[in-house]
C-alpha positions in Angstrom: 143.2 49.8 153.6 141.4 51.9 151.0 139.3 49.4 149.2 136.1 47.4 150.0 133.6 49.2 152.2 135.8 52.4 152.5 135.6 52.9 148.7 131.9 52.6 148.2 129.9 55.7 147.0 128.4 56.0 150.5 131.8 55.9 152.3 133.4 58.4 149.9 130.4 60.8 150.1 130.5 60.5 153.9 134.1 61.4 153.9 133.4 64.5 151.7 130.5 65.5 153.8 132.6 65.4 157.0 135.2 67.5 155.2 132.8 70.1 154.1 131.0 70.3 157.5 134.4 70.8 159.1 135.4 73.6 156.7 131.9 75.3 157.0 130.2 74.2 160.2 126.5 75.0 160.4 126.0 78.7 160.9 123.0 80.9 161.3 119.8 80.6 159.4 117.4 83.3 158.0 114.6 83.8 160.5 112.1 83.4 157.7 113.7 80.3 156.1 110.5 78.3 156.3 108.6 81.1 154.5 111.3 81.3 151.8 110.9 77.5 151.2 107.2 77.7 151.0 107.3 80.7 148.7 109.9 79.3 146.2 107.9 76.1 145.9 104.7 78.0 145.2 106.5 80.3 142.8 108.0 77.4 140.8 104.7 75.6 140.6 103.0 78.8 139.4 105.7 79.4 136.8 105.5 75.9 135.4 108.9 74.8 136.8 107.6 71.8 138.7 106.0 69.6 136.0 105.1 69.4 132.4 104.8 72.8 130.8 101.1 73.3 130.0 102.0 75.3 126.9 104.0 72.6 125.4 107.1 74.8 125.7 110.7 74.3 124.6 112.3 70.9 124.5 113.3 69.8 128.0 111.1 72.1 130.0 110.4 69.0 132.0 112.2 65.7 131.5 109.3 63.6 132.8 111.6 61.8 135.3 111.0 64.0 138.3 114.5 65.4 138.3 113.3 69.0 137.7 109.7 68.7 138.9 108.2 68.9 142.3 110.4 66.0 143.5 113.5 68.1 142.5 112.0 71.1 144.4 111.6 69.0 147.5 115.0 67.4 147.2 116.9 70.7 146.8 115.1 72.7 149.5 116.1 75.9 147.8 114.4 78.2 150.3 116.2 76.6 153.1 119.5 76.7 151.2 119.1 80.5 150.6 118.2 80.9 154.2 121.6 79.5 155.1 123.5 81.4 152.4 121.8 84.8 153.2 120.9 84.7 156.9 121.0 88.5 157.3 119.5 89.5 153.9 116.3 91.5 153.7 113.5 88.9 153.1 112.6 90.4 149.7 116.2 90.0 148.5 116.4 86.4 149.8 113.0 85.6 148.3 114.0 86.8 144.9 117.3 85.0 145.1 115.6 81.7 145.9 113.2 82.2 143.0 116.0 82.9 140.5 118.1 80.0 141.9 115.1 77.7 141.4 115.1 78.7 137.8 118.8 78.0 137.4 118.5 74.6 139.2 115.5 73.6 137.1 117.3 74.6 133.9 120.4 72.8 135.0 118.5 69.6 135.7 116.3 69.5 132.6 118.2 71.4 129.8 121.8 72.4 130.4 123.4 68.9 130.1 121.4 68.0 126.9 123.0 69.6 123.9 119.9 69.6 121.8 117.7 71.1 124.5 120.3 73.7 125.4 120.7 74.7 121.8 116.9 75.1 121.4 116.8 77.4 124.4 119.9 79.4 123.6 118.3 80.2 120.2 115.9 82.5 122.0 118.7 84.3 124.0 117.8 83.8 127.7 120.3 86.4 128.8 118.6 89.0 126.6 115.2 88.0 128.0 116.5 88.5 131.5 117.9 91.8 130.7 115.0 93.2 128.7 112.0 91.4 130.2 110.7 90.6 126.7 110.4 87.4 124.7 111.9 87.7 121.2 109.5 87.6 118.3 108.4 84.0 117.6 109.8 82.7 120.9 107.6 80.0 122.5 105.9 80.9 125.7 107.7 78.0 127.6 108.2 77.9 131.3 111.9 78.6 131.2 111.6 81.7 129.0 108.5 83.2 130.6 109.9 82.7 134.1 112.9 84.8 133.1 110.5 87.6 132.3 109.1 87.2 135.8 112.5 87.4 137.4 113.3 90.5 135.3 110.2 92.2 136.5 110.9 91.4 140.1 114.5 92.7 139.9 113.2 95.9 138.4 110.5 96.2 141.1 113.2 95.8 143.8 115.1 98.8 142.3 117.7 96.6 140.5 117.4 97.7 136.9 121.1 98.6 136.9 121.9 95.1 138.2 120.3 93.3 135.2 123.4 93.6 132.9 125.5 91.8 135.5 122.9 89.1 136.0 122.4 88.6 132.3 126.2 88.3 131.8 126.3 85.7 134.5 123.5 83.8 132.7 125.3 84.1 129.4 128.5 82.7 130.8 126.6 79.9 132.5 124.8 78.8 129.2 128.0 79.3 127.1 130.1 77.2 129.5 127.3 74.5 129.6 127.5 74.4 125.8 131.3 73.9 125.9 130.8 70.8 128.0 128.7 69.1 125.3 131.6 67.6 123.2 133.0 66.1 126.4 129.7 64.3 127.1 129.2 63.4 123.5 132.6 61.6 123.2 132.7 60.4 126.9 136.1 62.0 127.2 136.8 64.2 130.3 138.5 67.6 129.7 141.8 68.6 131.2 141.7 69.8 134.7 142.5 73.4 133.6 139.7 73.3 131.0 137.3 71.9 133.5 137.9 74.4 136.3 137.7 77.3 133.8 134.1 76.3 132.8 133.1 75.1 136.3 133.3 78.6 137.6 130.2 79.4 135.5 128.4 76.0 135.1 128.0 76.0 138.9 125.2 78.5 138.3 126.3 80.6 141.2 125.6 84.0 139.7 122.3 84.6 141.6 124.7 85.5 144.4 124.9 88.9 142.8 121.4 89.6 144.0 123.1 90.4 147.3 123.7 93.8 145.6 120.0 94.6 146.0 120.4 94.9 149.8 121.0 98.3 151.3 124.7 99.3 151.8 126.2 97.2 149.1 128.8 98.5 146.6 126.4 99.6 143.9 123.5 102.0 143.4 121.0 99.1 143.0 119.7 99.0 146.6 115.9 99.5 146.6 114.8 103.0 147.7 111.6 104.7 148.4 112.7 107.7 146.3 115.1 108.2 143.4 118.7 108.0 144.4 120.6 111.2 145.1 124.2 112.1 145.4 127.1 110.1 144.0 126.5 106.4 143.5 128.9 104.1 145.4 131.5 102.2 143.3 130.6 99.1 141.3 132.2 95.8 141.9 136.0 95.9 141.5 138.0 93.1 139.8 139.1 91.7 143.2 135.4 91.5 144.4 134.3 89.9 141.2 137.2 87.4 141.5 136.1 86.6 145.0 132.5 85.9 143.9 133.7 83.7 141.0 135.9 81.7 143.4 132.8 81.2 145.5 131.0 79.9 142.4 133.8 77.4 141.9 133.8 76.2 145.5 130.1 75.5 145.2 130.6 73.6 142.0 133.3 71.4 143.4 131.2 70.6 146.5 128.4 69.6 144.1 130.8 67.4 142.2 131.7 65.5 145.3 128.2 64.7 146.5 126.8 64.3 143.0 129.6 62.0 141.7 127.9 58.7 142.5 124.9 59.6 140.4 127.0 61.0 137.6 129.2 58.0 137.5 126.2 55.7 137.1 125.0 57.9 134.2 128.5 57.7 132.6 128.9 61.5 132.8 132.6 62.4 132.3 132.1 66.1 133.4 132.9 65.9 137.1 136.0 66.9 139.0 136.5 63.3 140.2 136.4 61.9 136.7 138.6 64.7 135.4 141.3 64.0 138.0 141.1 60.2 137.4 141.6 60.8 133.7 144.4 63.4 133.9 146.5 61.7 136.6 145.7 58.0 135.9 144.1 57.5 139.3 141.6 54.9 140.5 138.3 56.5 141.2 138.6 56.4 145.0 142.0 58.1 144.9 140.6 60.7 142.5 137.7 61.3 144.8 140.1 62.0 147.7 142.1 64.2 145.4 139.0 66.2 144.6 138.3 66.7 148.3 141.8 68.2 148.6 141.2 70.3 145.5 138.0 71.7 147.1 139.8 72.3 150.4 142.6 74.2 148.6 140.2 76.5 146.9 138.3 77.1 150.1 141.5 77.9 152.0 142.4 80.3 149.2 139.0 81.9 149.5 139.5 82.4 153.2 142.9 84.0 152.6 141.5 86.3 149.9 138.6 87.4 152.2 141.0 88.2 155.0 143.3 90.1 152.7 140.4 92.2 151.3 139.0 93.0 154.8 142.5 94.0 156.0 142.8 96.5 153.1 142.3 100.0 154.7 141.3 101.3 151.2 138.2 99.0 151.1 135.0 100.9 151.5 132.4 99.8 154.1 130.1 98.9 151.2 132.8 96.6 149.7 133.3 95.1 153.1 129.6 94.3 153.3 129.9 92.5 150.0 133.0 90.5 151.0 131.2 89.4 154.2 128.1 88.5 152.2 130.1 86.3 149.8 131.8 84.6 152.7 128.4 83.9 154.2 127.2 82.5 150.9 130.2 80.0 150.8 129.7 79.1 154.5 126.0 78.5 154.0 126.3 76.7 150.6 127.5 73.6 152.5 123.8 73.1 153.1 123.4 72.5 149.4 125.1 69.1 149.6 122.6 67.8 152.2 119.9 66.9 149.6 122.5 64.9 147.7 123.6 63.2 150.8 120.0 62.2 151.7 119.4 61.1 148.2 122.5 58.9 148.4 121.2 57.4 151.6 117.9 56.5 149.9 119.6 55.0 146.9 122.3 53.1 148.9 120.4 52.0 151.9 122.9 49.2 152.8 125.8 51.7 152.8 128.0 49.1 151.2 126.9 48.9 147.7 129.1 50.1 144.9 
């Protein structure tokens, strides 16, 4: 029987959570995860990403409903998440990743899903700000834009000037893909599955993963050094490594869809893997939810196969192997990202039987 209690938002989310914990059981944690959590909360508050922007700012810097404010920070536990995703990273790299991820999450909560707010922010070229560290002439000194200047400065201070174009491109694709979702939300019509997956790679906001490249021994010449680099730089990311990272982004987005579906369904948001599958294949929502779990599992198994194939390649350099292992660790740890959604669902469905 697959109706009644077994088809409530709680029961379906519990099913997905068991699935994700089975595929990615709890692994190691960064020894300074608590410090990372305290730091990212302090940083977000200091940058104006936890409440109303004191400068007035761009539309949507804070929605006033707590989704992107201090409540959002507490719910997401970003420092703890990064601790799971980067358990062996230098603390400076993990700290910077948590800070930039906090920016992405806040932007996602308060701007990205609102066409007018997103257009207002894109007008000032956030990727260009991240790359250059400068606000365009006439740009408002709002929390989202000035925080990108701060992230730029920290990346440069960590020796990652050469990494900025890759991060800026990731941010450009994220914002562009978010904008492409706007017509689907405006009409209430889900996209095709192929259209959705193509955009979900980037709307997942996973590109802060590339900050792994700041760590020593990675396949780039961006690792922080006490002195200028000498000798021949190691190779940049190859297409297979970039493809692996983007598959990791998609897996994270699908996991988010599963645990976030109940809230998005209440809001009437059609941009979710479950809603897309229900529309494309004419499935009842519970069946579409289970199909989305299988879709997530298929991508995760594909990811494992691609990792194994890359690591078995004798031509792969040690630096490239380090990156593959880092991306695998990111995927394993990112299962922790669903826990805040799970606890939020428990809080909003305390009887565990409400639909």
